[in-house]
DRENNUFI-473466 format. One record per residue (C-alpha): residue in one letter; x, y, z; residue number from 1. Coordinates in pm, 1 decimal. Layout:
<node residuo="A" px="X" py="Y" pz="Z" num="NUM"/>
...
! end
This chain:
<node residuo="M" px="5506.9" py="-12471.5" pz="11959.2" num="1"/>
<node residuo="T" px="5567.1" py="-12097.2" pz="11938.6" num="2"/>
<node residuo="V" px="5448.3" py="-11947.6" pz="11611.2" num="3"/>
<node residuo="L" px="5790.6" py="-11791.2" pz="11550.6" num="4"/>
<node residuo="R" px="6054.2" py="-12034.9" pz="11678.2" num="5"/>
<node residuo="D" px="6312.6" py="-11957.2" pz="11408.4" num="6"/>
<node residuo="L" px="6268.1" py="-11581.8" pz="11445.0" num="7"/>
<node residuo="H" px="6306.1" py="-11600.8" pz="11823.4" num="8"/>
<node residuo="A" px="6615.2" py="-11818.5" pz="11778.7" num="9"/>
<node residuo="D" px="6766.7" py="-11547.3" pz="11557.1" num="10"/>
<node residuo="H" px="6734.5" py="-11314.3" pz="11857.5" num="11"/>
<node residuo="G" px="6922.7" py="-11563.8" pz="12078.3" num="12"/>
<node residuo="A" px="6622.4" py="-11731.6" pz="12239.7" num="13"/>
<node residuo="T" px="6627.6" py="-12050.0" pz="12441.5" num="14"/>
<node residuo="F" px="6306.4" py="-12247.3" pz="12476.4" num="15"/>
<node residuo="E" px="6109.9" py="-12450.5" pz="12728.7" num="16"/>
<node residuo="E" px="5792.5" py="-12657.3" pz="12709.4" num="17"/>
<node residuo="R" px="5471.5" py="-12537.2" pz="12872.4" num="18"/>
<node residuo="G" px="5161.0" py="-12747.3" pz="12837.7" num="19"/>
<node residuo="G" px="5297.3" py="-12928.9" pz="12533.8" num="20"/>
<node residuo="R" px="5393.1" py="-12605.3" pz="12360.1" num="21"/>
<node residuo="D" px="5744.1" py="-12464.8" pz="12312.8" num="22"/>
<node residuo="V" px="5772.9" py="-12106.9" pz="12437.1" num="23"/>
<node residuo="V" px="6065.5" py="-11868.2" pz="12477.3" num="24"/>
<node residuo="R" px="6234.2" py="-11905.8" pz="12813.6" num="25"/>
<node residuo="D" px="6474.1" py="-11614.5" pz="12770.7" num="26"/>
<node residuo="Y" px="6703.1" py="-11434.8" pz="12527.9" num="27"/>
<node residuo="G" px="7015.6" py="-11484.3" pz="12736.6" num="28"/>
<node residuo="R" px="6975.1" py="-11232.3" pz="13020.6" num="29"/>
<node residuo="P" px="6628.6" py="-11265.5" pz="13180.7" num="30"/>
<node residuo="A" px="6706.6" py="-11027.6" pz="13469.2" num="31"/>
<node residuo="V" px="6807.7" py="-10755.7" pz="13221.8" num="32"/>
<node residuo="A" px="6488.2" py="-10812.7" pz="13022.4" num="33"/>
<node residuo="H" px="6289.7" py="-10800.7" pz="13347.5" num="34"/>
<node residuo="R" px="6429.8" py="-10457.6" pz="13430.7" num="35"/>
<node residuo="A" px="6365.5" py="-10338.3" pz="13074.1" num="36"/>
<node residuo="V" px="5995.4" py="-10414.6" pz="13125.4" num="37"/>
<node residuo="R" px="5987.3" py="-10251.9" pz="13471.0" num="38"/>
<node residuo="N" px="6156.3" py="-9935.3" pz="13341.3" num="39"/>
<node residuo="G" px="6030.7" py="-9910.6" pz="12983.2" num="40"/>
<node residuo="V" px="5853.0" py="-10162.1" pz="12761.3" num="41"/>
<node residuo="G" px="5902.2" py="-10520.1" pz="12647.8" num="42"/>
<node residuo="T" px="5723.6" py="-10775.1" pz="12433.2" num="43"/>
<node residuo="I" px="5664.0" py="-11148.9" pz="12474.3" num="44"/>
<node residuo="E" px="5496.2" py="-11405.9" pz="12251.6" num="45"/>
<node residuo="M" px="5220.6" py="-11553.8" pz="12467.5" num="46"/>
<node residuo="G" px="5179.6" py="-11931.8" pz="12466.9" num="47"/>
<node residuo="Y" px="4801.1" py="-11939.4" pz="12481.5" num="48"/>
<node residuo="G" px="4565.2" py="-12205.3" pz="12364.8" num="49"/>
<node residuo="V" px="4291.6" py="-12037.8" pz="12159.7" num="50"/>
<node residuo="V" px="3932.2" py="-12158.8" pz="12136.8" num="51"/>
<node residuo="L" px="3668.5" py="-12015.8" pz="11901.6" num="52"/>
<node residuo="V" px="3300.4" py="-12039.5" pz="11989.6" num="53"/>
<node residuo="E" px="3047.5" py="-11943.6" pz="11721.2" num="54"/>
<node residuo="G" px="2671.7" py="-11974.3" pz="11666.6" num="55"/>
<node residuo="D" px="2364.4" py="-11787.8" pz="11787.9" num="56"/>
<node residuo="D" px="2379.9" py="-11941.5" pz="12137.5" num="57"/>
<node residuo="R" px="2753.4" py="-11883.4" pz="12191.7" num="58"/>
<node residuo="V" px="2724.8" py="-11626.1" pz="12472.1" num="59"/>
<node residuo="E" px="2461.3" py="-11819.0" pz="12667.1" num="60"/>
<node residuo="F" px="2649.9" py="-12149.2" pz="12627.4" num="61"/>
<node residuo="V" px="2982.6" py="-12016.0" pz="12758.0" num="62"/>
<node residuo="D" px="2816.2" py="-11804.5" pz="13026.4" num="63"/>
<node residuo="N" px="2648.1" py="-12114.7" pz="13166.1" num="64"/>
<node residuo="A" px="2986.3" py="-12287.8" pz="13197.8" num="65"/>
<node residuo="V" px="3219.7" py="-12026.3" pz="13346.9" num="66"/>
<node residuo="S" px="3242.9" py="-11847.2" pz="13681.2" num="67"/>
<node residuo="N" px="3214.8" py="-11490.4" pz="13550.9" num="68"/>
<node residuo="R" px="2956.4" py="-11315.6" pz="13337.4" num="69"/>
<node residuo="V" px="3038.1" py="-11325.0" pz="12966.2" num="70"/>
<node residuo="P" px="2992.7" py="-10975.4" pz="12817.1" num="71"/>
<node residuo="D" px="2717.6" py="-10923.5" pz="12561.5" num="72"/>
<node residuo="D" px="2889.3" py="-10644.3" pz="12369.8" num="73"/>
<node residuo="D" px="3153.2" py="-10661.2" pz="12099.0" num="74"/>
<node residuo="G" px="3484.8" py="-10522.2" pz="12223.4" num="75"/>
<node residuo="E" px="3457.7" py="-10643.8" pz="12583.7" num="76"/>
<node residuo="G" px="3612.3" py="-10934.5" pz="12771.2" num="77"/>
<node residuo="C" px="3628.0" py="-11102.2" pz="13110.4" num="78"/>
<node residuo="Y" px="3854.7" py="-11325.9" pz="13314.1" num="79"/>
<node residuo="A" px="3684.6" py="-11647.8" pz="13426.3" num="80"/>
<node residuo="L" px="3734.0" py="-12000.3" pz="13559.1" num="81"/>
<node residuo="L" px="3607.7" py="-12347.3" pz="13480.5" num="82"/>
<node residuo="L" px="3553.6" py="-12545.3" pz="13800.1" num="83"/>
<node residuo="D" px="3492.5" py="-12908.8" pz="13883.6" num="84"/>
<node residuo="P" px="3188.5" py="-13012.7" pz="14095.0" num="85"/>
<node residuo="Q" px="3397.5" py="-12964.0" pz="14412.1" num="86"/>
<node residuo="G" px="3464.6" py="-12601.5" pz="14315.4" num="87"/>
<node residuo="R" px="3830.3" py="-12656.3" pz="14225.8" num="88"/>
<node residuo="I" px="3987.7" py="-12482.0" pz="13927.5" num="89"/>
<node residuo="E" px="4018.1" py="-12693.8" pz="13611.3" num="90"/>
<node residuo="T" px="4138.4" py="-12403.2" pz="13399.7" num="91"/>
<node residuo="D" px="4135.5" py="-12026.6" pz="13388.1" num="92"/>
<node residuo="L" px="4057.6" py="-11838.8" pz="13068.9" num="93"/>
<node residuo="Y" px="3991.2" py="-11502.1" pz="12911.2" num="94"/>
<node residuo="V" px="3665.5" py="-11467.4" pz="12715.6" num="95"/>
<node residuo="Y" px="3640.7" py="-11191.5" pz="12452.6" num="96"/>
<node residuo="N" px="3320.9" py="-11101.1" pz="12269.9" num="97"/>
<node residuo="A" px="3434.0" py="-11040.4" pz="11911.5" num="98"/>
<node residuo="G" px="3092.0" py="-10985.2" pz="11757.8" num="99"/>
<node residuo="E" px="2996.7" py="-11299.9" pz="11566.4" num="100"/>
<node residuo="R" px="3225.5" py="-11518.4" pz="11775.3" num="101"/>
<node residuo="L" px="3380.8" py="-11554.9" pz="12117.6" num="102"/>
<node residuo="L" px="3757.7" py="-11581.2" pz="12139.7" num="103"/>
<node residuo="L" px="3888.8" py="-11770.1" pz="12444.2" num="104"/>
<node residuo="F" px="4251.6" py="-11768.4" pz="12562.0" num="105"/>
<node residuo="T" px="4348.6" py="-12062.7" pz="12783.5" num="106"/>
<node residuo="P" px="4668.4" py="-12213.8" pz="12924.1" num="107"/>
<node residuo="P" px="4825.5" py="-12402.4" pz="12632.0" num="108"/>
<node residuo="A" px="4741.3" py="-12756.8" pz="12744.5" num="109"/>
<node residuo="Q" px="4381.1" py="-12672.4" pz="12829.2" num="110"/>
<node residuo="A" px="4238.2" py="-12576.7" pz="12488.6" num="111"/>
<node residuo="E" px="4209.4" py="-12927.8" pz="12344.1" num="112"/>
<node residuo="P" px="4036.2" py="-13091.4" pz="12645.5" num="113"/>
<node residuo="L" px="3806.9" py="-12789.7" pz="12685.9" num="114"/>
<node residuo="V" px="3695.0" py="-12818.8" pz="12322.9" num="115"/>
<node residuo="A" px="3639.3" py="-13194.8" pz="12354.1" num="116"/>
<node residuo="D" px="3437.6" py="-13155.7" pz="12673.8" num="117"/>
<node residuo="W" px="3221.0" py="-12872.7" pz="12542.5" num="118"/>
<node residuo="Q" px="3155.0" py="-13044.9" pz="12211.0" num="119"/>
<node residuo="E" px="3013.8" py="-13340.6" pz="12405.0" num="120"/>
<node residuo="N" px="2781.6" py="-13105.9" pz="12594.2" num="121"/>
<node residuo="V" px="2627.1" py="-12931.1" pz="12293.5" num="122"/>
<node residuo="F" px="2273.3" py="-13060.7" pz="12248.1" num="123"/>
<node residuo="I" px="2012.0" py="-12839.4" pz="12083.1" num="124"/>
<node residuo="Q" px="2211.9" py="-12516.1" pz="12110.6" num="125"/>
<node residuo="D" px="2337.9" py="-12338.5" pz="11800.2" num="126"/>
<node residuo="V" px="2705.2" py="-12353.5" pz="11899.5" num="127"/>
<node residuo="E" px="3023.8" py="-12447.6" pz="11714.1" num="128"/>
<node residuo="I" px="3346.6" py="-12492.8" pz="11910.3" num="129"/>
<node residuo="R" px="3697.6" py="-12553.0" pz="11779.2" num="130"/>
<node residuo="D" px="4062.4" py="-12532.1" pz="11877.0" num="131"/>
<node residuo="A" px="4216.8" py="-12242.3" pz="11683.3" num="132"/>
<node residuo="S" px="4550.4" py="-12225.9" pz="11865.3" num="133"/>
<node residuo="E" px="4754.0" py="-12253.3" pz="11543.3" num="134"/>
<node residuo="E" px="4562.1" py="-11974.0" pz="11370.0" num="135"/>
<node residuo="F" px="4670.4" py="-11677.0" pz="11581.7" num="136"/>
<node residuo="G" px="4979.1" py="-11501.0" pz="11709.0" num="137"/>
<node residuo="V" px="4945.0" py="-11321.2" pz="12042.5" num="138"/>
<node residuo="F" px="5206.5" py="-11079.1" pz="12175.3" num="139"/>
<node residuo="G" px="5211.0" py="-10913.2" pz="12515.5" num="140"/>
<node residuo="V" px="5343.3" py="-10556.5" pz="12534.6" num="141"/>
<node residuo="H" px="5410.0" py="-10454.3" pz="12894.7" num="142"/>
<node residuo="G" px="5578.1" py="-10178.3" pz="13089.3" num="143"/>
<node residuo="P" px="5521.8" py="-9819.2" pz="13203.6" num="144"/>
<node residuo="Q" px="5584.0" py="-9701.5" pz="12845.7" num="145"/>
<node residuo="S" px="5355.9" py="-9959.8" pz="12681.5" num="146"/>
<node residuo="T" px="5075.4" py="-9713.0" pz="12610.8" num="147"/>
<node residuo="E" px="5318.0" py="-9484.0" pz="12429.7" num="148"/>
<node residuo="K" px="5455.3" py="-9786.8" pz="12245.4" num="149"/>
<node residuo="V" px="5113.1" py="-9899.2" pz="12125.7" num="150"/>
<node residuo="A" px="5017.3" py="-9544.0" pz="12030.1" num="151"/>
<node residuo="S" px="5336.2" py="-9514.6" pz="11822.5" num="152"/>
<node residuo="V" px="5254.8" py="-9817.0" pz="11603.2" num="153"/>
<node residuo="L" px="4874.5" py="-9861.7" pz="11606.4" num="154"/>
<node residuo="N" px="4673.5" py="-9708.2" pz="11321.9" num="155"/>
<node residuo="H" px="4297.2" py="-9646.4" pz="11293.9" num="156"/>
<node residuo="A" px="4234.5" py="-9680.0" pz="11669.1" num="157"/>
<node residuo="G" px="4350.9" py="-9553.7" pz="12004.7" num="158"/>
<node residuo="A" px="4483.7" py="-9767.7" pz="12289.3" num="159"/>
<node residuo="P" px="4185.8" py="-9942.6" pz="12452.5" num="160"/>
<node residuo="E" px="4068.6" py="-9906.0" pz="12810.6" num="161"/>
<node residuo="P" px="3960.8" py="-10031.9" pz="13063.2" num="162"/>
<node residuo="H" px="4117.7" py="-10373.9" pz="13131.3" num="163"/>
<node residuo="L" px="4004.4" py="-10653.8" pz="12895.3" num="164"/>
<node residuo="S" px="3839.5" py="-10420.8" pz="12644.9" num="165"/>
<node residuo="F" px="3976.7" py="-10422.1" pz="12291.1" num="166"/>
<node residuo="V" px="3991.1" py="-10233.0" pz="11963.5" num="167"/>
<node residuo="R" px="4070.0" py="-10326.3" pz="11605.2" num="168"/>
<node residuo="G" px="4326.1" py="-10147.7" pz="11390.0" num="169"/>
<node residuo="S" px="4647.0" py="-10207.9" pz="11200.6" num="170"/>
<node residuo="I" px="5019.7" py="-10213.3" pz="11266.8" num="171"/>
<node residuo="A" px="5251.5" py="-10199.3" pz="10964.0" num="172"/>
<node residuo="D" px="4948.9" py="-10277.8" pz="10742.1" num="173"/>
<node residuo="I" px="4872.6" py="-10591.5" pz="10947.2" num="174"/>
<node residuo="G" px="4520.2" py="-10623.0" pz="11080.2" num="175"/>
<node residuo="V" px="4535.0" py="-10655.2" pz="11459.3" num="176"/>
<node residuo="T" px="4317.8" py="-10663.7" pz="11767.6" num="177"/>
<node residuo="V" px="4465.9" py="-10479.6" pz="12066.4" num="178"/>
<node residuo="I" px="4345.6" py="-10583.0" pz="12412.3" num="179"/>
<node residuo="A" px="4402.8" py="-10384.0" pz="12730.7" num="180"/>
<node residuo="S" px="4555.2" py="-10649.7" pz="12956.7" num="181"/>
<node residuo="D" px="4475.1" py="-10697.8" pz="13324.7" num="182"/>
<node residuo="A" px="4833.8" py="-10606.4" pz="13414.2" num="183"/>
<node residuo="L" px="4962.1" py="-10942.5" pz="13537.2" num="184"/>
<node residuo="P" px="5324.5" py="-10813.6" pz="13554.9" num="185"/>
<node residuo="G" px="5204.9" py="-10511.8" pz="13755.7" num="186"/>
<node residuo="E" px="5257.6" py="-10273.1" pz="13465.6" num="187"/>
<node residuo="E" px="5042.3" py="-10112.7" pz="13201.1" num="188"/>
<node residuo="G" px="5005.0" py="-10361.7" pz="12919.8" num="189"/>
<node residuo="Y" px="4834.4" py="-10483.5" pz="12606.8" num="190"/>
<node residuo="E" px="4800.4" py="-10802.4" pz="12407.7" num="191"/>
<node residuo="I" px="4813.8" py="-10773.8" pz="12030.6" num="192"/>
<node residuo="V" px="4648.1" py="-11048.0" pz="11824.4" num="193"/>
<node residuo="C" px="4700.3" py="-11121.7" pz="11454.7" num="194"/>
<node residuo="S" px="4672.2" py="-11413.2" pz="11214.4" num="195"/>
<node residuo="A" px="4953.1" py="-11666.3" pz="11249.3" num="196"/>
<node residuo="D" px="5084.3" py="-11609.5" pz="10897.4" num="197"/>
<node residuo="E" px="5149.1" py="-11240.9" pz="10977.0" num="198"/>
<node residuo="A" px="5293.7" py="-11297.1" pz="11324.0" num="199"/>
<node residuo="G" px="5657.1" py="-11265.0" pz="11213.7" num="200"/>
<node residuo="D" px="5601.2" py="-10926.5" pz="11053.4" num="201"/>
<node residuo="L" px="5404.3" py="-10809.7" pz="11355.9" num="202"/>
<node residuo="F" px="5675.0" py="-10919.7" pz="11600.4" num="203"/>
<node residuo="D" px="5934.0" py="-10727.1" pz="11396.7" num="204"/>
<node residuo="A" px="5710.7" py="-10418.9" pz="11393.3" num="205"/>
<node residuo="I" px="5651.8" py="-10430.4" pz="11768.7" num="206"/>
<node residuo="L" px="6023.4" py="-10462.7" pz="11836.9" num="207"/>
<node residuo="N" px="6147.6" py="-10198.9" pz="11595.2" num="208"/>
<node residuo="Y" px="5875.1" py="-9952.9" pz="11488.2" num="209"/>
<node residuo="G" px="5800.0" py="-9642.1" pz="11692.0" num="210"/>
<node residuo="N" px="5936.3" py="-9669.9" pz="12045.8" num="211"/>
<node residuo="A" px="6163.4" py="-9974.9" pz="12069.7" num="212"/>
<node residuo="A" px="6054.7" py="-10272.6" pz="12283.1" num="213"/>
<node residuo="A" px="6284.0" py="-10533.9" pz="12438.6" num="214"/>
<node residuo="P" px="6196.6" py="-10900.0" pz="12375.5" num="215"/>
<node residuo="F" px="6150.7" py="-11113.1" pz="12687.4" num="216"/>
<node residuo="G" px="6048.2" py="-11469.1" pz="12766.6" num="217"/>
<node residuo="Y" px="5875.8" py="-11671.1" pz="13033.0" num="218"/>
<node residuo="A" px="6168.3" py="-11660.8" pz="13278.4" num="219"/>
<node residuo="S" px="6112.6" py="-11284.9" pz="13303.0" num="220"/>
<node residuo="W" px="5733.4" py="-11337.0" pz="13299.2" num="221"/>
<node residuo="E" px="5767.2" py="-11554.8" pz="13610.1" num="222"/>
<node residuo="S" px="5967.8" py="-11294.2" pz="13802.3" num="223"/>
<node residuo="L" px="5755.0" py="-10999.9" pz="13686.8" num="224"/>
<node residuo="T" px="5425.8" py="-11166.1" pz="13778.6" num="225"/>
<node residuo="L" px="5556.6" py="-11289.3" pz="14113.7" num="226"/>
<node residuo="E" px="5676.3" py="-10939.4" pz="14207.6" num="227"/>
<node residuo="A" px="5326.0" py="-10819.2" pz="14112.2" num="228"/>
<node residuo="G" px="5156.5" py="-11076.0" pz="14339.4" num="229"/>
<node residuo="T" px="4988.5" py="-11252.5" pz="14047.0" num="230"/>
<node residuo="P" px="4884.1" py="-11615.9" pz="14094.9" num="231"/>
<node residuo="L" px="4931.6" py="-11821.8" pz="13776.5" num="232"/>
<node residuo="F" px="4746.3" py="-12131.3" pz="13660.8" num="233"/>
<node residuo="E" px="5026.0" py="-12387.7" pz="13665.4" num="234"/>
<node residuo="T" px="5171.0" py="-12292.3" pz="14004.7" num="235"/>
<node residuo="E" px="4888.4" py="-12145.0" pz="14214.7" num="236"/>
<node residuo="L" px="4545.9" py="-12197.6" pz="14054.8" num="237"/>
<node residuo="E" px="4516.8" py="-12551.4" pz="13922.4" num="238"/>
<node residuo="G" px="4315.2" py="-12777.6" pz="14152.2" num="239"/>
<node residuo="R" px="4245.3" py="-12512.3" pz="14415.0" num="240"/>
<node residuo="L" px="3932.6" py="-12325.8" pz="14523.6" num="241"/>
<node residuo="P" px="3923.7" py="-11971.5" pz="14382.3" num="242"/>
<node residuo="N" px="3827.3" py="-11840.6" pz="14729.5" num="243"/>
<node residuo="V" px="4163.2" py="-11962.2" pz="14865.9" num="244"/>
<node residuo="L" px="4342.6" py="-11748.3" pz="14607.6" num="245"/>
<node residuo="G" px="4126.5" py="-11439.0" pz="14653.7" num="246"/>
<node residuo="L" px="4037.5" py="-11444.6" pz="14282.4" num="247"/>
<node residuo="R" px="3734.0" py="-11220.9" pz="14316.6" num="248"/>
<node residuo="N" px="3789.1" py="-11071.1" pz="13970.0" num="249"/>
<node residuo="A" px="3706.4" py="-11413.2" pz="13819.5" num="250"/>
<node residuo="L" px="3377.8" py="-11461.0" pz="14006.9" num="251"/>
<node residuo="D" px="3029.6" py="-11316.5" pz="13961.7" num="252"/>
<node residuo="F" px="2829.0" py="-11403.0" pz="14271.1" num="253"/>
<node residuo="E" px="2504.5" py="-11273.6" pz="14118.7" num="254"/>
<node residuo="K" px="2492.2" py="-11490.8" pz="13806.5" num="255"/>
<node residuo="G" px="2311.8" py="-11821.5" pz="13770.4" num="256"/>
<node residuo="C" px="2438.7" py="-12169.8" pz="13839.2" num="257"/>
<node residuo="Y" px="2757.6" py="-12313.4" pz="13686.6" num="258"/>
<node residuo="V" px="2957.3" py="-12622.3" pz="13779.6" num="259"/>
<node residuo="G" px="3121.7" py="-12568.0" pz="14120.4" num="260"/>
<node residuo="Q" px="2917.9" py="-12255.0" pz="14196.8" num="261"/>
<node residuo="E" px="2748.9" py="-12401.6" pz="14503.9" num="262"/>
<node residuo="V" px="3080.5" py="-12474.4" pz="14675.6" num="263"/>
<node residuo="V" px="3228.5" py="-12133.4" pz="14587.7" num="264"/>
<node residuo="S" px="2917.2" py="-11954.9" pz="14715.7" num="265"/>
<node residuo="K" px="2914.8" py="-12159.2" pz="15037.7" num="266"/>
<node residuo="V" px="3276.2" py="-12065.0" pz="15114.3" num="267"/>
<node residuo="E" px="3203.6" py="-11701.5" pz="15024.3" num="268"/>
<node residuo="N" px="2901.9" py="-11689.7" pz="15254.2" num="269"/>
<node residuo="R" px="3100.4" py="-11849.3" pz="15534.6" num="270"/>
<node residuo="G" px="3354.4" py="-11569.6" pz="15480.9" num="271"/>
<node residuo="Q" px="3669.6" py="-11771.5" pz="15543.1" num="272"/>
<node residuo="P" px="3845.1" py="-12024.5" pz="15317.5" num="273"/>
<node residuo="S" px="4096.2" py="-12267.0" pz="15464.9" num="274"/>
<node residuo="Q" px="4404.3" py="-12085.5" pz="15329.7" num="275"/>
<node residuo="R" px="4515.2" py="-11758.3" pz="15175.3" num="276"/>
<node residuo="L" px="4789.7" py="-11654.0" pz="14934.6" num="277"/>
<node residuo="V" px="5061.4" py="-11435.0" pz="15088.2" num="278"/>
<node residuo="G" px="5398.4" py="-11291.7" pz="14999.9" num="279"/>
<node residuo="L" px="5720.1" py="-11390.1" pz="15175.7" num="280"/>
<node residuo="R" px="6065.7" py="-11232.5" pz="15174.7" num="281"/>
<node residuo="V" px="6338.3" py="-11486.6" pz="15249.1" num="282"/>
<node residuo="E" px="6716.8" py="-11488.6" pz="15269.4" num="283"/>
<node residuo="E" px="6764.3" py="-11811.0" pz="15072.8" num="284"/>
<node residuo="L" px="6562.5" py="-11913.0" pz="14765.7" num="285"/>
<node residuo="P" px="6315.7" py="-12192.3" pz="14854.2" num="286"/>
<node residuo="S" px="6180.8" py="-12448.4" pz="14611.6" num="287"/>
<node residuo="S" px="5815.0" py="-12477.0" pz="14522.6" num="288"/>
<node residuo="E" px="5626.5" py="-12687.0" pz="14779.0" num="289"/>
<node residuo="A" px="5879.5" py="-12592.5" pz="15049.3" num="290"/>
<node residuo="A" px="5708.6" py="-12612.8" pz="15388.4" num="291"/>
<node residuo="V" px="5623.7" py="-12296.7" pz="15582.6" num="292"/>
<node residuo="F" px="5633.0" py="-12318.9" pz="15963.1" num="293"/>
<node residuo="A" px="5513.2" py="-12115.8" pz="16259.5" num="294"/>
<node residuo="G" px="5727.0" py="-12254.0" pz="16538.2" num="295"/>
<node residuo="D" px="5708.1" py="-12632.6" pz="16510.6" num="296"/>
<node residuo="A" px="5372.4" py="-12628.9" pz="16329.2" num="297"/>
<node residuo="A" px="5351.4" py="-12658.2" pz="15949.8" num="298"/>
<node residuo="V" px="5115.4" py="-12380.6" pz="15836.2" num="299"/>
<node residuo="G" px="5151.5" py="-12386.2" pz="15458.0" num="300"/>
<node residuo="E" px="5377.8" py="-12424.8" pz="15156.9" num="301"/>
<node residuo="V" px="5554.7" py="-12216.1" pz="14896.2" num="302"/>
<node residuo="T" px="5392.4" py="-12220.2" pz="14552.3" num="303"/>
<node residuo="R" px="5656.9" py="-12022.6" pz="14360.8" num="304"/>
<node residuo="A" px="5979.2" py="-11836.1" pz="14439.0" num="305"/>
<node residuo="V" px="6229.1" py="-11626.6" pz="14241.0" num="306"/>
<node residuo="D" px="6532.5" py="-11411.8" pz="14296.3" num="307"/>
<node residuo="S" px="6369.1" py="-11072.0" pz="14246.1" num="308"/>
<node residuo="P" px="6564.2" py="-10856.2" pz="13995.9" num="309"/>
<node residuo="S" px="6386.9" py="-10545.2" pz="14128.2" num="310"/>
<node residuo="L" px="6452.1" py="-10608.4" pz="14499.6" num="311"/>
<node residuo="G" px="6779.2" py="-10799.7" pz="14481.2" num="312"/>
<node residuo="E" px="6656.3" py="-11074.2" pz="14714.2" num="313"/>
<node residuo="P" px="6445.4" py="-11391.2" pz="14700.6" num="314"/>
<node residuo="V" px="6066.8" py="-11353.3" pz="14722.6" num="315"/>
<node residuo="A" px="5795.6" py="-11617.5" pz="14726.1" num="316"/>
<node residuo="L" px="5423.0" py="-11673.9" pz="14710.1" num="317"/>
<node residuo="A" px="5288.8" py="-11918.1" pz="14968.1" num="318"/>
<node residuo="L" px="4954.9" py="-12063.5" pz="15071.3" num="319"/>
<node residuo="V" px="4922.0" py="-12049.9" pz="15450.1" num="320"/>
<node residuo="D" px="4645.3" py="-12107.4" pz="15705.7" num="321"/>
<node residuo="Y" px="4381.4" py="-11839.8" pz="15657.4" num="322"/>
<node residuo="D" px="4367.0" py="-11727.6" pz="16021.8" num="323"/>
<node residuo="L" px="4744.1" py="-11710.9" pz="16067.6" num="324"/>
<node residuo="G" px="4827.9" py="-11383.4" pz="16241.8" num="325"/>
<node residuo="T" px="5007.3" py="-11124.2" pz="16031.4" num="326"/>
<node residuo="D" px="5274.0" py="-11083.4" pz="16300.9" num="327"/>
<node residuo="T" px="5336.9" py="-11457.2" pz="16346.2" num="328"/>
<node residuo="A" px="5705.3" py="-11546.4" pz="16311.2" num="329"/>
<node residuo="L" px="5751.4" py="-11777.2" pz="16010.0" num="330"/>
<node residuo="T" px="6026.4" py="-11994.0" pz="15868.0" num="331"/>
<node residuo="V" px="6067.5" py="-12175.5" pz="15536.6" num="332"/>
<node residuo="R" px="6255.9" py="-12499.6" pz="15493.9" num="333"/>
<node residuo="V" px="6543.2" py="-12457.6" pz="15245.9" num="334"/>
<node residuo="D" px="6784.5" py="-12749.5" pz="15190.3" num="335"/>
<node residuo="G" px="6675.8" py="-12904.2" pz="15518.9" num="336"/>
<node residuo="E" px="6732.8" py="-12585.3" pz="15720.6" num="337"/>
<node residuo="E" px="6478.2" py="-12343.0" pz="15863.3" num="338"/>
<node residuo="E" px="6520.8" py="-11994.1" pz="15717.4" num="339"/>
<node residuo="A" px="6341.1" py="-11689.5" pz="15855.5" num="340"/>
<node residuo="A" px="6060.6" py="-11559.2" pz="15631.9" num="341"/>
<node residuo="E" px="5900.0" py="-11217.2" pz="15651.7" num="342"/>
<node residuo="R" px="5534.9" py="-11199.1" pz="15549.5" num="343"/>
<node residuo="T" px="5467.0" py="-10892.0" pz="15336.5" num="344"/>
<node residuo="E" px="5175.6" py="-10725.4" pz="15161.9" num="345"/>
<node residuo="L" px="5130.0" py="-10788.6" pz="14791.9" num="346"/>
<node residuo="P" px="5249.5" py="-10670.0" pz="14549.6" num="347"/>
<node residuo="F" px="5619.3" py="-10689.2" pz="14630.5" num="348"/>
<node residuo="V" px="5683.4" py="-10416.7" pz="14371.8" num="349"/>
<node residuo="E" px="5451.0" py="-10126.9" pz="14287.1" num="350"/>
<node residuo="G" px="5447.1" py="-10077.3" pz="13910.5" num="351"/>
<node residuo="S" px="5253.9" py="-9855.1" pz="13672.6" num="352"/>
<node residuo="D" px="4938.6" py="-10068.2" pz="13712.2" num="353"/>
<node residuo="Q" px="4810.2" py="-10330.6" pz="13954.1" num="354"/>
<node residuo="S" px="4752.8" py="-10692.7" pz="13861.9" num="355"/>
<node residuo="G" px="4387.4" py="-10785.7" pz="13821.9" num="356"/>
<node residuo="R" px="4459.4" py="-11105.4" pz="14017.8" num="357"/>
<node residuo="I" px="4592.1" py="-10947.8" pz="14337.9" num="358"/>
<node residuo="P" px="4433.7" py="-11161.8" pz="14611.9" num="359"/>
<node residuo="K" px="4131.3" py="-11000.2" pz="14778.9" num="360"/>
<node residuo="Y" px="3968.4" py="-11146.0" pz="15089.0" num="361"/>
<node residuo="R" px="3670.7" py="-11053.8" pz="15308.9" num="362"/>
<node residuo="D" px="3857.6" py="-10988.1" pz="15633.1" num="363"/>
! end
């Protein structure tokens, strides 16, 4: 569950379950919180699973398992994937080199099985792996004023850059690590990490010290990330080839072999996956898995849709046939009726930064 359920409830939060963990859905008005992030700064408690990897062989061990190159230097991170032998995504994760240990952030339900699987695959390496999800609080701070916000409360360090680098400092006498996020909501952003027993004090400090920040939950996270063109694990990534999603920021094509690498490289060398992720503007809000048509032919399906607070209309992400022409007339099935859909470039909304997961293809 969230580290701070009672404190969030005091702010009027409602909750939902994600991957076996309770997280904040909203604080009553998710569209208002959405606009507060777009126009200023907001904070959200992130529902990550957290895995610690220690031992002399920690970097080599994790690097051999994931799709991106694990950084050698303290203070750096990467975004990466774990794939099955068919090249399909089992989980995505962030890997941070924190000196004597690696800190991995995963979707909440993925930490425990990842730890169990890796522990079974440790042979002669000097590696220790454990689930540390209950030991940390992690708060996202996002919006065009997030850098000013962090600068107003962070002591003994400046705001880190570039994306996925981090610094150590303090906020209200609480030891913290501040990570430059990869801008999934399409705005400048940071993630602030502390020990779980100090998370309540940190949340209060982020909300109230220096420049004020509005609390927001995962309902606003969904709309912000969709407007930014960001594919998420639960709705777009899980079980799919990374090439289909254009997740080039999660792949290092020069590194050695990892599970699924042969398939990913083969699709890359061929230059064309079977599908691509696109944006759609629609008049009526479709459900996830709603069929997308070109004439009478089914050419794809919606993965996620929201009523966009920024645009005042429904928008959706959809996986469609890769070679579908950009000017092809499309419809989406909504409540048994065909509704016109306009394909559009991602992101839907240009913010203060661009999501690191914006799909990129070799056209």
